[in-house]
C-alpha positions, 0 to 999 in steps of 0.5 A: 563208241566211235571215239574209242574205235578211232583211237584204237585205229589210230594207234594200230595204223600209226607206225612207231619209229625206234628212237635212237640216240648217239653220243656226240663225243666232242660235245661230251668231252667239252661237257665233261671238261666243264665239270672240273671248272675251278679245279686247282693248278698243280705242276705235274698234276693229273687228277682233280686234286690239281691239274697241269694243262696236259694232265687236264686234257689227258684226264678229261679224255679218259674220264669222258665217254671217249675213254681215250688214252692220249699222250701225257705232254702237250707237245706229244698230244700235238703229234696226234690227230688231224689238224683243224683250221681255226674256223672249223673247230668243233667242241672237244678239239684240242687247241695248242699254244706256245706259252713258254720261252721258245716261240712256236713250240707247243707248251700248253693245250686245252679243250675247245668248248665252242663259241670261240672259247676253251677250257684248260688248266692255266696257272690260275686253275681250270677255267674257261677262256676266250681264244680272242684274248690277246695273250692267247691269240698271240700264242696260238699254234694250232688245233687237232681233232683226235676223236675218231 
């Protein structure tokens, strides 16, 4: 009987806290992007049937919980958001590269997923890449935080 009384008293006297969950949109964007790992590359592609670089980032941002509509081209995507230093990158940030003939001109965009890696639609399809790989390191232009 004493055990029942103690149990009832404990339940009545212990305050219950409301559980609250909030979405970390950057993490969610990075997770959504990884769903499409392995999707094919297609010049001008904007769907999972085939993506180009900016078609991929545009699709992911719209498909993720952010439901954001961002510009179509990598150069136009580079014009939005807040610049972020390499050391301050967060999951979901956009990372930009000059992969074309004009040095310093943005021509590729991908999504930072943490641990020095991004996911993007390269000429070999959507894949995860180390930003420290010489090819990418030499062509890095900058990064933007576009999630509000």
